[in-house]
N, C-alpha and C positions, 0 to 999 in steps of 0.2 A: 050302598049295597055291600053286604058282607060277603067276602069270597070264601070258598071252601079251601081249607088248608090240606085236608086229607080225606080220602074215601077209604073206609076200613076194608080189609080183605074179604073177598068173596070167592067161592069155589066155582070153577068152570067144570061142569060135568058133561063131557062130549056125548053126542048121540051116536057117534060111530062105535063106541065101546072100546076103542083102542087106548091102551094105557098111556102111550106116549102123547096123547092129545089132552090129558088132564093138566090143569094148572090152577094156581091161586093168583088172583090179581088184586091190585090196589092202586090208588092214585095219590100222588103227593104234589103239592104246589111247587113249581119250579120258579124261583125268583128271577132267574136269568131270562126266561121267556115270558113270564107273567101268566102261565097256563098250568093246568094240572097235567102231570105226566104219569102215564100208566106203567106199572111194573108187573111182570109175570114171573112167578116162581114155580118151578116144576121139579124141584129136587126130590129124589126118591121114588118117582112114579115108575121108572123103568124096571125096578125090582118087584113091582106089584104083579100078582098073578090073577087077581079077581077084583071085581068092583068094590067089594067090601074092604079089601086092603087099600085100594086107591082112595076110597072115601075116608078111611082112618088116617092115611097119610095127608090127605087134603085138610082134614080137621086139625092135625098137628101143625101143619104149616100156617093155617089160618090163625090159630091161637098164638103161635110164635110171633107172627108179624103184627097181629093186633096188639099184643103186649108191648112189642118194641115201639110201635107208632104212638101208642098212648103214653109211653114214657118219654117221648120227644125225639126218638131216633129218626134219622133221615137217611134215605138211600143215597143222597148226594154227598154224604160225608166220605163215602168210598171214592177215591180218585178215579178208579176204573169206570164207575158209573158216570161221574162228571164228564170224563173224556168221551164216553159214548153218547151222552146227552146233547153235547154241544158241538159235535163235529159236523 
């Protein structure tokens, strides 16, 4: 059975309407645990004043992380992420 290495970024649009609840999420296979690990990115949402701004920011983040993941980038390359993942 072939395992999934990544799940490309998706936008989480909250029903609450609060800008601090928006985020983009994706999953990457963690070789240490043998499971997919989910990551949330919420940079820039606190500056948004409307749903349209939040959606535009979410699409920018989604495109950025999709591009990075397709090029082979891994969030585990960052030592801070590795430390948080396995503590």
